[in-house]
C-alpha positions in Angstrom: 156.2 125.5 87.9 156.7 126.5 91.0 156.8 129.5 93.7 159.5 129.0 96.6 158.8 131.4 99.9 162.0 131.9 101.6 160.3 134.8 103.8 158.2 134.1 107.5 155.1 134.2 107.2 152.7 135.8 109.8 149.8 135.0 110.7 147.2 136.8 112.7 146.8 135.8 116.5 143.2 134.7 117.2 141.2 138.0 118.1 141.1 137.9 121.5 137.5 138.7 122.8 136.1 137.9 127.1 132.2 136.2 127.2 129.7 137.5 127.9 126.8 136.3 129.4 123.1 137.6 129.7 119.7 135.5 130.1 117.1 135.5 128.6 113.2 136.5 128.3 112.7 133.4 129.4 115.3 132.3 132.1 114.1 131.4 135.1 115.7 133.3 136.5 117.1 137.0 135.6 119.8 139.0 135.3 119.2 142.6 137.4 116.3 141.3 140.1 115.8 139.9 143.1 115.4 136.4 143.6 113.2 135.2 145.9 113.4 131.8 146.9 110.8 129.9 149.6 113.7 127.0 151.1 110.5 125.3 152.0 107.5 126.2 149.8 109.8 125.6 146.5 111.3 122.2 148.0 108.6 120.6 149.4 110.8 117.0 149.7 112.2 118.1 153.4 114.8 121.2 151.8 115.7 118.7 149.6 115.4 121.1 146.6 117.8 124.1 144.1 117.8 126.9 142.2 118.1 126.8 138.4 119.9 128.9 136.7 120.1 129.4 132.6 122.0 131.7 130.6 123.2 132.7 127.3 127.2 132.7 127.0 128.9 134.1 123.7 132.8 134.0 122.7 133.7 135.7 119.3 136.0 132.1 119.1 133.5 130.0 118.8 135.2 126.9 118.3 137.0 127.9 121.8 136.0 126.1 125.4 135.3 127.3 127.9 135.7 127.3 131.7 133.2 128.2 134.7 133.0 128.5 138.1 129.6 129.6 140.4 130.8 131.2 144.1 127.5 131.8 146.7 128.4 134.7 149.3 132.0 134.8 148.2 134.0 138.4 149.0 137.3 139.0 148.0 138.0 141.3 150.9 138.0 138.7 153.3 140.9 136.7 151.5 141.1 132.9 151.1 140.1 130.8 148.7 136.6 130.5 146.2 135.2 127.8 146.9 132.3 127.1 143.9 130.0 125.1 144.4 130.0 124.0 140.6 132.3 124.3 138.3 133.5 123.0 134.8 134.6 122.8 130.8 131.6 124.2 128.5 132.5 122.7 124.9 131.7 124.5 121.5 128.3 124.7 120.1 126.6 123.9 123.6 126.5 128.1 125.4 122.9 128.4 124.1 121.7 127.7 126.5 123.8 126.8 129.2 122.8 126.0 133.0 124.2 125.0 136.4 122.2 125.0 139.7 122.4 126.6 143.1 121.0 123.0 145.9 119.6 124.5 148.9 122.5 122.4 151.2 124.5 124.7 149.5 122.4 127.8 151.0 123.6 127.5 155.1 121.2 124.7 155.6 118.5 126.9 154.2 119.5 129.4 156.2 117.7 132.6 155.6 118.9 136.0 154.4 120.8 137.5 152.0 123.0 135.6 149.5 125.2 136.8 146.0 126.1 133.8 143.6 128.1 134.4 141.0 129.3 133.1 138.0 132.4 133.7 135.9 133.7 132.3 132.7 136.6 132.3 131.1 139.4 130.1 128.3 141.4 129.3 131.4 141.6 129.4 134.9 144.3 130.0 137.1 144.8 127.1 139.0 142.6 128.0 142.8 141.5 130.7 141.6 138.4 133.0 140.1 141.4 135.2 137.9 141.6 134.7 134.4 145.0 133.2 133.3 144.4 136.1 130.3 144.2 139.3 132.0 140.6 140.3 130.8 139.7 137.0 128.8 136.4 137.2 132.2 133.2 137.1 131.6 130.4 137.8 135.3 127.4 137.6 136.0 125.9 138.6 139.3 122.5 136.7 141.1 121.2 138.0 143.9 118.9 135.8 146.2 116.4 136.7 149.0 116.1 133.3 150.8 113.5 133.0 152.9 110.7 130.1 155.4 108.9 130.1 157.8 111.7 130.8 160.7 113.1 132.8 158.9 109.6 134.9 156.9 111.4 138.1 155.8 115.0 139.4 153.8 116.6 143.3 154.1 118.1 143.1 151.5 120.3 146.3 152.6 123.2 143.7 155.0 123.3 142.2 150.3 126.8 142.6 150.3 
């Protein structure tokens, strides 16, 4: 004997939850701290160096591929299109830990001062923007860098924004 179903079956939609970003105790650049970078001392090879970041990305949709963008000194109040220094896709199973790097060359030629690094992670971005295609489906993390060198040995972090 068999059973014939004539009614439509509604399957619940996959739970949508935004990704979260955190750093572990051994992360090279933990969140919620000012990161001190000396472009000369940290890069003895003529200023060629980078700041390495490592995060853990959590998302309840473990089989979902995610996209990321990392931006330097982006200020939405000044308009313009975000110009990420690092973009890509995070495959399922590679989220813990996830690493990206900021080359010293992106720091205005190694210029000293305060810099803001932001990481945005979502299922999919609106083309050419940091907005997610699904409202609210975004995880963010922010780091503040105090960049020094021989010409600029101190940084006034009050001027950061």
